[in-house]
CHARMM internal coordinates of N, CA and C (Angstrom, degrees):
IC EDIT
DIST 1 N 1 CA 1.4444
DIST 1 CA 1 C 1.5340
ANGL 1 N 1 CA 1 C 111.17
DIST 1 C 2 N 1.3438
ANGL 1 CA 1 C 2 N 117.23
DIHE 1 N 1 CA 1 C 2 N -44.88
DIST 2 N 2 CA 1.4622
ANGL 1 C 2 N 2 CA 120.75
DIHE 1 CA 1 C 2 N 2 CA 178.76
DIST 2 CA 2 C 1.5260
ANGL 2 N 2 CA 2 C 111.52
DIHE 1 C 2 N 2 CA 2 C -63.45
DIST 2 C 3 N 1.3291
ANGL 2 CA 2 C 3 N 115.85
DIHE 2 N 2 CA 2 C 3 N -34.04
DIST 3 N 3 CA 1.4583
ANGL 2 C 3 N 3 CA 119.98
DIHE 2 CA 2 C 3 N 3 CA 179.49
DIST 3 CA 3 C 1.5294
ANGL 3 N 3 CA 3 C 110.75
DIHE 2 C 3 N 3 CA 3 C -64.76
DIST 3 C 4 N 1.3105
ANGL 3 CA 3 C 4 N 117.70
DIHE 3 N 3 CA 3 C 4 N -40.74
DIST 4 N 4 CA 1.4638
ANGL 3 C 4 N 4 CA 122.08
DIHE 3 CA 3 C 4 N 4 CA 178.82
DIST 4 CA 4 C 1.5299
ANGL 4 N 4 CA 4 C 110.18
DIHE 3 C 4 N 4 CA 4 C -65.55
DIST 4 C 5 N 1.3236
ANGL 4 CA 4 C 5 N 117.04
DIHE 4 N 4 CA 4 C 5 N -42.52
DIST 5 N 5 CA 1.4671
ANGL 4 C 5 N 5 CA 121.30
DIHE 4 CA 4 C 5 N 5 CA 178.04
DIST 5 CA 5 C 1.5247
ANGL 5 N 5 CA 5 C 110.06
DIHE 4 C 5 N 5 CA 5 C -63.62
DIST 5 C 6 N 1.3427
ANGL 5 CA 5 C 6 N 117.16
DIHE 5 N 5 CA 5 C 6 N -41.77
DIST 6 N 6 CA 1.4529
ANGL 5 C 6 N 6 CA 122.25
DIHE 5 CA 5 C 6 N 6 CA 179.76
DIST 6 CA 6 C 1.5246
ANGL 6 N 6 CA 6 C 110.51
DIHE 5 C 6 N 6 CA 6 C -62.78
DIST 6 C 7 N 1.3229
ANGL 6 CA 6 C 7 N 117.09
DIHE 6 N 6 CA 6 C 7 N -45.55
DIST 7 N 7 CA 1.4657
ANGL 6 C 7 N 7 CA 121.56
DIHE 6 CA 6 C 7 N 7 CA 179.24
DIST 7 CA 7 C 1.5311
ANGL 7 N 7 CA 7 C 109.96
DIHE 6 C 7 N 7 CA 7 C -62.31
DIST 7 C 8 N 1.3112
ANGL 7 CA 7 C 8 N 116.31
DIHE 7 N 7 CA 7 C 8 N -42.99
DIST 8 N 8 CA 1.4614
ANGL 7 C 8 N 8 CA 120.76
DIHE 7 CA 7 C 8 N 8 CA 179.51
DIST 8 CA 8 C 1.5199
ANGL 8 N 8 CA 8 C 112.14
DIHE 7 C 8 N 8 CA 8 C -62.90
DIST 8 C 9 N 1.3249
ANGL 8 CA 8 C 9 N 116.94
DIHE 8 N 8 CA 8 C 9 N -44.33
DIST 9 N 9 CA 1.4606
ANGL 8 C 9 N 9 CA 120.90
DIHE 8 CA 8 C 9 N 9 CA 179.21
DIST 9 CA 9 C 1.5324
ANGL 9 N 9 CA 9 C 111.64
DIHE 8 C 9 N 9 CA 9 C -66.33
DIST 9 C 10 N 1.3275
ANGL 9 CA 9 C 10 N 116.53
DIHE 9 N 9 CA 9 C 10 N -38.70
DIST 10 N 10 CA 1.4636
ANGL 9 C 10 N 10 CA 120.57
DIHE 9 CA 9 C 10 N 10 CA 177.90
DIST 10 CA 10 C 1.5279
ANGL 10 N 10 CA 10 C 110.59
DIHE 9 C 10 N 10 CA 10 C -63.99
DIST 10 C 11 N 1.3182
ANGL 10 CA 10 C 11 N 116.14
DIHE 10 N 10 CA 10 C 11 N -44.68
DIST 11 N 11 CA 1.4591
ANGL 10 C 11 N 11 CA 120.58
DIHE 10 CA 10 C 11 N 11 CA 178.51
DIST 11 CA 11 C 1.5312
ANGL 11 N 11 CA 11 C 110.67
DIHE 10 C 11 N 11 CA 11 C -61.39
DIST 11 C 12 N 1.3134
ANGL 11 CA 11 C 12 N 116.98
DIHE 11 N 11 CA 11 C 12 N -43.18
DIST 12 N 12 CA 1.4517
ANGL 11 C 12 N 12 CA 121.92
DIHE 11 CA 11 C 12 N 12 CA 179.43
DIST 12 CA 12 C 1.5279
ANGL 12 N 12 CA 12 C 110.94
DIHE 11 C 12 N 12 CA 12 C -64.07
DIST 12 C 13 N 1.3217
ANGL 12 CA 12 C 13 N 116.99
DIHE 12 N 12 CA 12 C 13 N -41.41
DIST 13 N 13 CA 1.4609
ANGL 12 C 13 N 13 CA 121.09
DIHE 12 CA 12 C 13 N 13 CA 179.69
DIST 13 CA 13 C 1.5288
ANGL 13 N 13 CA 13 C 110.72
DIHE 12 C 13 N 13 CA 13 C -65.45
DIST 13 C 14 N 1.3333
ANGL 13 CA 13 C 14 N 117.92
DIHE 13 N 13 CA 13 C 14 N -42.01
DIST 14 N 14 CA 1.4630
ANGL 13 C 14 N 14 CA 120.98
DIHE 13 CA 13 C 14 N 14 CA 178.92
DIST 14 CA 14 C 1.5279
ANGL 14 N 14 CA 14 C 110.93
DIHE 13 C 14 N 14 CA 14 C -64.52
DIST 14 C 15 N 1.3137
ANGL 14 CA 14 C 15 N 117.15
DIHE 14 N 14 CA 14 C 15 N -39.51
DIST 15 N 15 CA 1.4693
ANGL 14 C 15 N 15 CA 120.94
DIHE 14 CA 14 C 15 N 15 CA 178.15
DIST 15 CA 15 C 1.5307
ANGL 15 N 15 CA 15 C 109.97
DIHE 14 C 15 N 15 CA 15 C -64.21
DIST 15 C 16 N 1.3262
ANGL 15 CA 15 C 16 N 116.38
DIHE 15 N 15 CA 15 C 16 N -39.53
DIST 16 N 16 CA 1.4629
ANGL 15 C 16 N 16 CA 120.65
DIHE 15 CA 15 C 16 N 16 CA 179.00
DIST 16 CA 16 C 1.5322
ANGL 16 N 16 CA 16 C 110.88
DIHE 15 C 16 N 16 CA 16 C -66.30
DIST 16 C 17 N 1.3181
ANGL 16 CA 16 C 17 N 117.43
DIHE 16 N 16 CA 16 C 17 N -39.92
DIST 17 N 17 CA 1.4589
ANGL 16 C 17 N 17 CA 121.22
DIHE 16 CA 16 C 17 N 17 CA 178.09
DIST 17 CA 17 C 1.5191
ANGL 17 N 17 CA 17 C 110.18
DIHE 16 C 17 N 17 CA 17 C -63.93
DIST 17 C 18 N 1.3402
ANGL 17 CA 17 C 18 N 118.13
DIHE 17 N 17 CA 17 C 18 N -42.51
DIST 18 N 18 CA 1.4675
ANGL 17 C 18 N 18 CA 120.85
DIHE 17 CA 17 C 18 N 18 CA 178.23
DIST 18 CA 18 C 1.5200
ANGL 18 N 18 CA 18 C 110.78
DIHE 17 C 18 N 18 CA 18 C -63.57
DIST 18 C 19 N 1.3227
ANGL 18 CA 18 C 19 N 117.35
DIHE 18 N 18 CA 18 C 19 N -40.10
DIST 19 N 19 CA 1.4643
ANGL 18 C 19 N 19 CA 121.38
DIHE 18 CA 18 C 19 N 19 CA 179.02
DIST 19 CA 19 C 1.5351
ANGL 19 N 19 CA 19 C 110.58
DIHE 18 C 19 N 19 CA 19 C -64.78
DIST 19 C 20 N 1.3244
ANGL 19 CA 19 C 20 N 117.46
DIHE 19 N 19 CA 19 C 20 N -40.22
DIST 20 N 20 CA 1.4647
ANGL 19 C 20 N 20 CA 121.92
DIHE 19 CA 19 C 20 N 20 CA 178.48
DIST 20 CA 20 C 1.5282
ANGL 20 N 20 CA 20 C 109.93
DIHE 19 C 20 N 20 CA 20 C -64.93
DIST 20 C 21 N 1.3417
ANGL 20 CA 20 C 21 N 117.14
DIHE 20 N 20 CA 20 C 21 N -42.10
DIST 21 N 21 CA 1.4651
ANGL 20 C 21 N 21 CA 120.44
DIHE 20 CA 20 C 21 N 21 CA 178.86
DIST 21 CA 21 C 1.5264
ANGL 21 N 21 CA 21 C 111.02
DIHE 20 C 21 N 21 CA 21 C -63.10
DIST 21 C 22 N 1.3431
ANGL 21 CA 21 C 22 N 117.53
DIHE 21 N 21 CA 21 C 22 N -41.54
DIST 22 N 22 CA 1.4598
ANGL 21 C 22 N 22 CA 121.28
DIHE 21 CA 21 C 22 N 22 CA 177.27
DIST 22 CA 22 C 1.5247
ANGL 22 N 22 CA 22 C 111.05
DIHE 21 C 22 N 22 CA 22 C -62.03
DIST 22 C 23 N 1.3288
ANGL 22 CA 22 C 23 N 116.30
DIHE 22 N 22 CA 22 C 23 N -40.69
DIST 23 N 23 CA 1.4652
ANGL 22 C 23 N 23 CA 120.41
DIHE 22 CA 22 C 23 N 23 CA 179.81
DIST 23 CA 23 C 1.5277
ANGL 23 N 23 CA 23 C 110.80
DIHE 22 C 23 N 23 CA 23 C -66.56
DIST 23 C 24 N 1.3274
ANGL 23 CA 23 C 24 N 117.66
DIHE 23 N 23 CA 23 C 24 N -38.23
DIST 24 N 24 CA 1.4694
ANGL 23 C 24 N 24 CA 120.70
DIHE 23 CA 23 C 24 N 24 CA 177.85
DIST 24 CA 24 C 1.5184
ANGL 24 N 24 CA 24 C 111.19
DIHE 23 C 24 N 24 CA 24 C -64.69
DIST 24 C 25 N 1.3234
ANGL 24 CA 24 C 25 N 117.05
DIHE 24 N 24 CA 24 C 25 N -42.16
DIST 25 N 25 CA 1.4648
ANGL 24 C 25 N 25 CA 120.83
DIHE 24 CA 24 C 25 N 25 CA 179.04
DIST 25 CA 25 C 1.5254
ANGL 25 N 25 CA 25 C 110.02
DIHE 24 C 25 N 25 CA 25 C -63.97
DIST 25 C 26 N 1.3228
ANGL 25 CA 25 C 26 N 116.52
DIHE 25 N 25 CA 25 C 26 N -44.43
DIST 26 N 26 CA 1.4648
ANGL 25 C 26 N 26 CA 120.49
DIHE 25 CA 25 C 26 N 26 CA 178.95
DIST 26 CA 26 C 1.5270
ANGL 26 N 26 CA 26 C 111.06
DIHE 25 C 26 N 26 CA 26 C -63.01
DIST 26 C 27 N 1.3275
ANGL 26 CA 26 C 27 N 117.20
DIHE 26 N 26 CA 26 C 27 N -39.57
DIST 27 N 27 CA 1.4556
ANGL 26 C 27 N 27 CA 121.34
DIHE 26 CA 26 C 27 N 27 CA 178.08
DIST 27 CA 27 C 1.5282
ANGL 27 N 27 CA 27 C 110.93
DIHE 26 C 27 N 27 CA 27 C -62.99
DIST 27 C 28 N 1.3274
ANGL 27 CA 27 C 28 N 117.40
DIHE 27 N 27 CA 27 C 28 N -42.80
DIST 28 N 28 CA 1.4658
ANGL 27 C 28 N 28 CA 120.51
DIHE 27 CA 27 C 28 N 28 CA 178.21
DIST 28 CA 28 C 1.5214
ANGL 28 N 28 CA 28 C 111.03
DIHE 27 C 28 N 28 CA 28 C -62.69
DIST 28 C 29 N 1.3381
ANGL 28 CA 28 C 29 N 117.38
DIHE 28 N 28 CA 28 C 29 N -41.13
DIST 29 N 29 CA 1.4636
ANGL 28 C 29 N 29 CA 120.73
DIHE 28 CA 28 C 29 N 29 CA 178.81
DIST 29 CA 29 C 1.5284
ANGL 29 N 29 CA 29 C 110.88
DIHE 28 C 29 N 29 CA 29 C -64.92
DIST 29 C 30 N 1.3240
ANGL 29 CA 29 C 30 N 116.74
DIHE 29 N 29 CA 29 C 30 N -42.65
DIST 30 N 30 CA 1.4614
ANGL 29 C 30 N 30 CA 120.29
DIHE 29 CA 29 C 30 N 30 CA 179.35
DIST 30 CA 30 C 1.5213
ANGL 30 N 30 CA 30 C 111.62
DIHE 29 C 30 N 30 CA 30 C -66.52
DIST 30 C 31 N 1.3178
ANGL 30 CA 30 C 31 N 116.63
DIHE 30 N 30 CA 30 C 31 N -37.49
DIST 31 N 31 CA 1.4662
ANGL 30 C 31 N 31 CA 120.37
DIHE 30 CA 30 C 31 N 31 CA 178.03
DIST 31 CA 31 C 1.5295
ANGL 31 N 31 CA 31 C 110.64
DIHE 30 C 31 N 31 CA 31 C -64.92
DIST 31 C 32 N 1.3326
ANGL 31 CA 31 C 32 N 116.79
DIHE 31 N 31 CA 31 C 32 N -41.38
DIST 32 N 32 CA 1.4637
ANGL 31 C 32 N 32 CA 120.30
DIHE 31 CA 31 C 32 N 32 CA 178.00
DIST 32 CA 32 C 1.5274
ANGL 32 N 32 CA 32 C 110.39
DIHE 31 C 32 N 32 CA 32 C -65.52
DIST 32 C 33 N 1.3175
ANGL 32 CA 32 C 33 N 117.23
DIHE 32 N 32 CA 32 C 33 N -40.85
DIST 33 N 33 CA 1.4599
ANGL 32 C 33 N 33 CA 120.82
DIHE 32 CA 32 C 33 N 33 CA 178.30
DIST 33 CA 33 C 1.5291
ANGL 33 N 33 CA 33 C 110.75
DIHE 32 C 33 N 33 CA 33 C -63.81
DIST 33 C 34 N 1.3267
ANGL 33 CA 33 C 34 N 116.99
DIHE 33 N 33 CA 33 C 34 N -42.18
DIST 34 N 34 CA 1.4711
ANGL 33 C 34 N 34 CA 121.25
DIHE 33 CA 33 C 34 N 34 CA 178.15
DIST 34 CA 34 C 1.5277
ANGL 34 N 34 CA 34 C 110.81
DIHE 33 C 34 N 34 CA 34 C -61.17
DIST 34 C 35 N 1.3233
ANGL 34 CA 34 C 35 N 116.77
DIHE 34 N 34 CA 34 C 35 N -44.32
DIST 35 N 35 CA 1.4603
ANGL 34 C 35 N 35 CA 120.87
DIHE 34 CA 34 C 35 N 35 CA -179.53
DIST 35 CA 35 C 1.5231
ANGL 35 N 35 CA 35 C 110.69
DIHE 34 C 35 N 35 CA 35 C -62.75
DIST 35 C 36 N 1.3387
ANGL 35 CA 35 C 36 N 116.72
DIHE 35 N 35 CA 35 C 36 N -41.63
DIST 36 N 36 CA 1.4564
ANGL 35 C 36 N 36 CA 120.97
DIHE 35 CA 35 C 36 N 36 CA 179.20
DIST 36 CA 36 C 1.5240
ANGL 36 N 36 CA 36 C 110.78
DIHE 35 C 36 N 36 CA 36 C -64.42
DIST 36 C 37 N 1.3257
ANGL 36 CA 36 C 37 N 116.56
DIHE 36 N 36 CA 36 C 37 N -46.43
DIST 37 N 37 CA 1.4607
ANGL 36 C 37 N 37 CA 120.14
DIHE 36 CA 36 C 37 N 37 CA 179.92
DIST 37 CA 37 C 1.5216
ANGL 37 N 37 CA 37 C 111.94
DIHE 36 C 37 N 37 CA 37 C -63.99
DIST 37 C 38 N 1.3177
ANGL 37 CA 37 C 38 N 116.87
DIHE 37 N 37 CA 37 C 38 N -39.12
DIST 38 N 38 CA 1.4565
ANGL 37 C 38 N 38 CA 120.56
DIHE 37 CA 37 C 38 N 38 CA 179.24
DIST 38 CA 38 C 1.5276
ANGL 38 N 38 CA 38 C 110.62
DIHE 37 C 38 N 38 CA 38 C -65.68
DIST 38 C 39 N 1.3210
ANGL 38 CA 38 C 39 N 117.55
DIHE 38 N 38 CA 38 C 39 N -40.40
DIST 39 N 39 CA 1.4674
ANGL 38 C 39 N 39 CA 120.74
DIHE 38 CA 38 C 39 N 39 CA 178.54
DIST 39 CA 39 C 1.5289
ANGL 39 N 39 CA 39 C 110.19
DIHE 38 C 39 N 39 CA 39 C -65.28
DIST 39 C 40 N 1.3250
ANGL 39 CA 39 C 40 N 116.96
DIHE 39 N 39 CA 39 C 40 N -41.56
DIST 40 N 40 CA 1.4693
ANGL 39 C 40 N 40 CA 120.13
DIHE 39 CA 39 C 40 N 40 CA 177.99
DIST 40 CA 40 C 1.5268
ANGL 40 N 40 CA 40 C 110.81
DIHE 39 C 40 N 40 CA 40 C -63.35
DIST 40 C 41 N 1.3119
ANGL 40 CA 40 C 41 N 116.48
DIHE 40 N 40 CA 40 C 41 N -40.84
DIST 41 N 41 CA 1.4636
ANGL 40 C 41 N 41 CA 120.63
DIHE 40 CA 40 C 41 N 41 CA 179.55
DIST 41 CA 41 C 1.5230
ANGL 41 N 41 CA 41 C 111.12
DIHE 40 C 41 N 41 CA 41 C -64.36
DIST 41 C 42 N 1.3200
ANGL 41 CA 41 C 42 N 116.80
DIHE 41 N 41 CA 41 C 42 N -44.27
DIST 42 N 42 CA 1.4538
ANGL 41 C 42 N 42 CA 120.47
DIHE 41 CA 41 C 42 N 42 CA 179.76
DIST 42 CA 42 C 1.5337
ANGL 42 N 42 CA 42 C 110.77
DIHE 41 C 42 N 42 CA 42 C -64.36
DIST 42 C 43 N 1.3265
ANGL 42 CA 42 C 43 N 117.01
DIHE 42 N 42 CA 42 C 43 N -37.88
DIST 43 N 43 CA 1.4619
ANGL 42 C 43 N 43 CA 120.68
DIHE 42 CA 42 C 43 N 43 CA 179.10
DIST 43 CA 43 C 1.5207
ANGL 43 N 43 CA 43 C 110.43
DIHE 42 C 43 N 43 CA 43 C -67.89
DIST 43 C 44 N 1.3176
ANGL 43 CA 43 C 44 N 118.07
DIHE 43 N 43 CA 43 C 44 N -39.02
DIST 44 N 44 CA 1.4668
ANGL 43 C 44 N 44 CA 120.79
DIHE 43 CA 43 C 44 N 44 CA -176.91
DIST 44 CA 44 C 1.5238
ANGL 44 N 44 CA 44 C 111.98
DIHE 43 C 44 N 44 CA 44 C -69.79
DIST 44 C 45 N 1.3107
ANGL 44 CA 44 C 45 N 118.51
DIHE 44 N 44 CA 44 C 45 N -18.13
DIST 45 N 45 CA 1.4524
ANGL 44 C 45 N 45 CA 121.49
DIHE 44 CA 44 C 45 N 45 CA 179.95
DIST 45 CA 45 C 1.5194
ANGL 45 N 45 CA 45 C 114.46
DIHE 44 C 45 N 45 CA 45 C -87.55
DIST 45 C 46 N 1.3176
ANGL 45 CA 45 C 46 N 117.35
DIHE 45 N 45 CA 45 C 46 N -4.66
DIST 46 N 46 CA 1.4667
ANGL 45 C 46 N 46 CA 120.41
DIHE 45 CA 45 C 46 N 46 CA 179.98
DIST 46 CA 46 C 1.5253
ANGL 46 N 46 CA 46 C 110.19
DIHE 45 C 46 N 46 CA 46 C -70.22
DIST 46 C 47 N 1.3178
ANGL 46 CA 46 C 47 N 115.91
DIHE 46 N 46 CA 46 C 47 N 150.48
DIST 47 N 47 CA 1.4577
ANGL 46 C 47 N 47 CA 121.30
DIHE 46 CA 46 C 47 N 47 CA -177.64
DIST 47 CA 47 C 1.5204
ANGL 47 N 47 CA 47 C 111.40
DIHE 46 C 47 N 47 CA 47 C -61.04
DIST 47 C 48 N 1.3169
ANGL 47 CA 47 C 48 N 117.62
DIHE 47 N 47 CA 47 C 48 N -39.07
DIST 48 N 48 CA 1.4680
ANGL 47 C 48 N 48 CA 119.93
DIHE 47 CA 47 C 48 N 48 CA -179.00
DIST 48 CA 48 C 1.5208
ANGL 48 N 48 CA 48 C 111.04
DIHE 47 C 48 N 48 CA 48 C -64.75
DIST 48 C 49 N 1.3346
ANGL 48 CA 48 C 49 N 117.14
DIHE 48 N 48 CA 48 C 49 N -39.01
DIST 49 N 49 CA 1.4658
ANGL 48 C 49 N 49 CA 120.42
DIHE 48 CA 48 C 49 N 49 CA 178.56
DIST 49 CA 49 C 1.5249
ANGL 49 N 49 CA 49 C 110.98
DIHE 48 C 49 N 49 CA 49 C -68.69
DIST 49 C 50 N 1.3235
ANGL 49 CA 49 C 50 N 116.12
DIHE 49 N 49 CA 49 C 50 N -40.21
DIST 50 N 50 CA 1.4659
ANGL 49 C 50 N 50 CA 119.38
DIHE 49 CA 49 C 50 N 50 CA 178.04
DIST 50 CA 50 C 1.5236
ANGL 50 N 50 CA 50 C 110.92
DIHE 49 C 50 N 50 CA 50 C -64.35
DIST 50 C 51 N 1.3259
ANGL 50 CA 50 C 51 N 116.89
DIHE 50 N 50 CA 50 C 51 N -39.31
DIST 51 N 51 CA 1.4721
ANGL 50 C 51 N 51 CA 120.86
DIHE 50 CA 50 C 51 N 51 CA 178.69
DIST 51 CA 51 C 1.5218
ANGL 51 N 51 CA 51 C 110.42
DIHE 50 C 51 N 51 CA 51 C -60.95
DIST 51 C 52 N 1.3126
ANGL 51 CA 51 C 52 N 117.10
DIHE 51 N 51 CA 51 C 52 N -41.14
DIST 52 N 52 CA 1.4621
ANGL 51 C 52 N 52 CA 120.89
DIHE 51 CA 51 C 52 N 52 CA 179.05
DIST 52 CA 52 C 1.5274
ANGL 52 N 52 CA 52 C 111.30
DIHE 51 C 52 N 52 CA 52 C -63.62
DIST 52 C 53 N 1.3382
ANGL 52 CA 52 C 53 N 116.68
DIHE 52 N 52 CA 52 C 53 N -38.78
DIST 53 N 53 CA 1.4641
ANGL 52 C 53 N 53 CA 119.90
DIHE 52 CA 52 C 53 N 53 CA -177.05
DIST 53 CA 53 C 1.5272
ANGL 53 N 53 CA 53 C 113.44
DIHE 52 C 53 N 53 CA 53 C -75.41
DIST 53 C 54 N 1.3318
ANGL 53 CA 53 C 54 N 118.00
DIHE 53 N 53 CA 53 C 54 N -29.79
DIST 54 N 54 CA 1.4646
ANGL 53 C 54 N 54 CA 119.83
DIHE 53 CA 53 C 54 N 54 CA -178.59
DIST 54 CA 54 C 1.5210
ANGL 54 N 54 CA 54 C 112.55
DIHE 53 C 54 N 54 CA 54 C -94.68
DIST 54 C 55 N 1.3235
ANGL 54 CA 54 C 55 N 118.78
DIHE 54 N 54 CA 54 C 55 N -6.41
DIST 55 N 55 CA 1.4645
ANGL 54 C 55 N 55 CA 121.89
DIHE 54 CA 54 C 55 N 55 CA 179.13
DIST 55 CA 55 C 1.5341
ANGL 55 N 55 CA 55 C 111.86
DIHE 54 C 55 N 55 CA 55 C -58.75
DIST 55 C 56 N 1.3367
ANGL 55 CA 55 C 56 N 120.78
DIHE 55 N 55 CA 55 C 56 N -41.45
DIST 56 N 56 CA 1.4703
ANGL 55 C 56 N 56 CA 119.70
DIHE 55 CA 55 C 56 N 56 CA 178.14
DIST 56 CA 56 C 1.5327
ANGL 56 N 56 CA 56 C 113.17
DIHE 55 C 56 N 56 CA 56 C -63.26
DIST 56 C 57 N 1.3058
ANGL 56 CA 56 C 57 N 117.65
DIHE 56 N 56 CA 56 C 57 N -20.69
DIST 57 N 57 CA 1.4627
ANGL 56 C 57 N 57 CA 121.20
DIHE 56 CA 56 C 57 N 57 CA 178.76
DIST 57 CA 57 C 1.5297
ANGL 57 N 57 CA 57 C 112.15
DIHE 56 C 57 N 57 CA 57 C -83.92
DIST 57 C 58 N 1.3158
ANGL 57 CA 57 C 58 N 116.60
DIHE 57 N 57 CA 57 C 58 N -4.16
DIST 58 N 58 CA 1.4566
ANGL 57 C 58 N 58 CA 121.02
DIHE 57 CA 57 C 58 N 58 CA 179.77
DIST 58 CA 58 C 1.5178
ANGL 58 N 58 CA 58 C 113.28
DIHE 57 C 58 N 58 CA 58 C 88.53
DIST 58 C 59 N 1.2989
ANGL 58 CA 58 C 59 N 118.39
DIHE 58 N 58 CA 58 C 59 N 10.04
DIST 59 N 59 CA 1.4668
ANGL 58 C 59 N 59 CA 122.02
DIHE 58 CA 58 C 59 N 59 CA 179.30
DIST 59 CA 59 C 1.5157
ANGL 59 N 59 CA 59 C 109.30
DIHE 58 C 59 N 59 CA 59 C -93.55
DIST 59 C 60 N 1.3145
ANGL 59 CA 59 C 60 N 116.49
DIHE 59 N 59 CA 59 C 60 N 136.73
DIST 60 N 60 CA 1.4564
ANGL 59 C 60 N 60 CA 120.87
DIHE 59 CA 59 C 60 N 60 CA 178.25
DIST 60 CA 60 C 1.5228
ANGL 60 N 60 CA 60 C 109.20
DIHE 59 C 60 N 60 CA 60 C -132.91
DIST 60 C 61 N 1.3128
ANGL 60 CA 60 C 61 N 114.99
DIHE 60 N 60 CA 60 C 61 N 167.02
DIST 61 N 61 CA 1.4606
ANGL 60 C 61 N 61 CA 120.65
DIHE 60 CA 60 C 61 N 61 CA 176.31
DIST 61 CA 61 C 1.5233
ANGL 61 N 61 CA 61 C 109.23
DIHE 60 C 61 N 61 CA 61 C -71.80
DIST 61 C 62 N 1.2912
ANGL 61 CA 61 C 62 N 115.98
DIHE 61 N 61 CA 61 C 62 N 144.04
DIST 62 N 62 CA 1.4547
ANGL 61 C 62 N 62 CA 121.04
DIHE 61 CA 61 C 62 N 62 CA 178.12
DIST 62 CA 62 C 1.5242
ANGL 62 N 62 CA 62 C 108.91
DIHE 61 C 62 N 62 CA 62 C -73.68
DIST 62 C 63 N 1.3335
ANGL 62 CA 62 C 63 N 115.49
DIHE 62 N 62 CA 62 C 63 N 136.79
DIST 63 N 63 CA 1.4600
ANGL 62 C 63 N 63 CA 120.11
DIHE 62 CA 62 C 63 N 63 CA 179.65
DIST 63 CA 63 C 1.5230
ANGL 63 N 63 CA 63 C 111.95
DIHE 62 C 63 N 63 CA 63 C -89.24
DIST 63 C 64 N 1.3323
ANGL 63 CA 63 C 64 N 117.01
DIHE 63 N 63 CA 63 C 64 N -13.55
DIST 64 N 64 CA 1.4606
ANGL 63 C 64 N 64 CA 120.72
DIHE 63 CA 63 C 64 N 64 CA 179.58
DIST 64 CA 64 C 1.5246
ANGL 64 N 64 CA 64 C 109.25
DIHE 63 C 64 N 64 CA 64 C -105.80
DIST 64 C 65 N 1.3084
ANGL 64 CA 64 C 65 N 116.69
DIHE 64 N 64 CA 64 C 65 N 143.80
DIST 65 N 65 CA 1.4665
ANGL 64 C 65 N 65 CA 118.55
DIHE 64 CA 64 C 65 N 65 CA 178.85
DIST 65 CA 65 C 1.5334
ANGL 65 N 65 CA 65 C 110.48
DIHE 64 C 65 N 65 CA 65 C -69.92
DIST 65 C 66 N 1.2954
ANGL 65 CA 65 C 66 N 117.22
DIHE 65 N 65 CA 65 C 66 N 158.36
DIST 66 N 66 CA 1.4647
ANGL 65 C 66 N 66 CA 119.59
DIHE 65 CA 65 C 66 N 66 CA 179.15
DIST 66 CA 66 C 1.5296
ANGL 66 N 66 CA 66 C 110.88
DIHE 65 C 66 N 66 CA 66 C -66.71
DIST 66 C 67 N 1.3334
ANGL 66 CA 66 C 67 N 115.08
DIHE 66 N 66 CA 66 C 67 N 150.75
DIST 67 N 67 CA 1.4585
ANGL 66 C 67 N 67 CA 120.24
DIHE 66 CA 66 C 67 N 67 CA 178.86
DIST 67 CA 67 C 1.5182
ANGL 67 N 67 CA 67 C 108.81
DIHE 66 C 67 N 67 CA 67 C -103.51
DIST 67 C 68 N 1.3040
ANGL 67 CA 67 C 68 N 115.05
DIHE 67 N 67 CA 67 C 68 N 147.15
DIST 68 N 68 CA 1.4503
ANGL 67 C 68 N 68 CA 120.95
DIHE 67 CA 67 C 68 N 68 CA 178.85
DIST 68 CA 68 C 1.5216
ANGL 68 N 68 CA 68 C 108.64
DIHE 67 C 68 N 68 CA 68 C -93.82
DIST 68 C 69 N 1.3120
ANGL 68 CA 68 C 69 N 116.40
DIHE 68 N 68 CA 68 C 69 N 126.97
DIST 69 N 69 CA 1.4688
ANGL 68 C 69 N 69 CA 121.64
DIHE 68 CA 68 C 69 N 69 CA 177.72
DIST 69 CA 69 C 1.5115
ANGL 69 N 69 CA 69 C 108.09
DIHE 68 C 69 N 69 CA 69 C -93.16
DIST 69 C 70 N 1.3199
ANGL 69 CA 69 C 70 N 115.48
DIHE 69 N 69 CA 69 C 70 N 128.79
DIST 70 N 70 CA 1.4546
ANGL 69 C 70 N 70 CA 121.09
DIHE 69 CA 69 C 70 N 70 CA 179.45
DIST 70 CA 70 C 1.5170
ANGL 70 N 70 CA 70 C 107.92
DIHE 69 C 70 N 70 CA 70 C -112.81
DIST 70 C 71 N 1.3098
ANGL 70 CA 70 C 71 N 118.49
DIHE 70 N 70 CA 70 C 71 N 121.67
DIST 71 N 71 CA 1.4509
ANGL 70 C 71 N 71 CA 123.07
DIHE 70 CA 70 C 71 N 71 CA 178.89
DIST 71 CA 71 C 1.5183
ANGL 71 N 71 CA 71 C 107.40
DIHE 70 C 71 N 71 CA 71 C -112.81
DIST 71 C 72 N 1.3058
ANGL 71 CA 71 C 72 N 116.09
DIHE 71 N 71 CA 71 C 72 N 123.53
DIST 72 N 72 CA 1.4546
ANGL 71 C 72 N 72 CA 120.50
DIHE 71 CA 71 C 72 N 72 CA 179.64
DIST 72 CA 72 C 1.5253
ANGL 72 N 72 CA 72 C 108.51
DIHE 71 C 72 N 72 CA 72 C -75.72
DIST 72 C 73 N 1.3169
ANGL 72 CA 72 C 73 N 117.07
DIHE 72 N 72 CA 72 C 73 N 150.41
DIST 73 N 73 CA 1.4699
ANGL 72 C 73 N 73 CA 119.44
DIHE 72 CA 72 C 73 N 73 CA -177.10
DIST 73 CA 73 C 1.5249
ANGL 73 N 73 CA 73 C 113.38
DIHE 72 C 73 N 73 CA 73 C -58.93
DIST 73 C 74 N 1.3339
ANGL 73 CA 73 C 74 N 118.63
DIHE 73 N 73 CA 73 C 74 N -34.77
DIST 74 N 74 CA 1.4674
ANGL 73 C 74 N 74 CA 120.21
DIHE 73 CA 73 C 74 N 74 CA -178.40
DIST 74 CA 74 C 1.5359
ANGL 74 N 74 CA 74 C 111.52
DIHE 73 C 74 N 74 CA 74 C -76.66
DIST 74 C 75 N 1.3487
ANGL 74 CA 74 C 75 N 119.27
DIHE 74 N 74 CA 74 C 75 N -15.18
DIST 75 N 75 CA 1.4678
ANGL 74 C 75 N 75 CA 121.76
DIHE 74 CA 74 C 75 N 75 CA 177.66
DIST 75 CA 75 C 1.5306
ANGL 75 N 75 CA 75 C 111.22
DIHE 74 C 75 N 75 CA 75 C -88.09
DIST 75 C 76 N 1.2357
ANGL 75 CA 75 C 76 N 116.99
DIHE 75 N 75 CA 75 C 76 N -8.20
DIST 76 N 76 CA 1.4590
ANGL 75 C 76 N 76 CA 123.72
DIHE 75 CA 75 C 76 N 76 CA -175.70
DIST 76 CA 76 C 1.4689
ANGL 76 N 76 CA 76 C 108.65
DIHE 75 C 76 N 76 CA 76 C -61.58
END
COOR INIT
IC SEED 1 N 1 CA 1 C
IC BUILD
């Protein structure tokens, strides 16, 4: 009887170890995918990348710096 219980517990433990190993591998793959997606997202937000994407629409970067508008309190 003890031998059957021992075999059953050993089988259960081995199955649990295999399941844990599968979960670790899946976690590593998901972590790598997350890192890749995050890097792509950060790259796509750069001004140079945005300029490339909006160029076909006819939009370009302004060559003049922005001007500051000053409104006097009595003109409000």
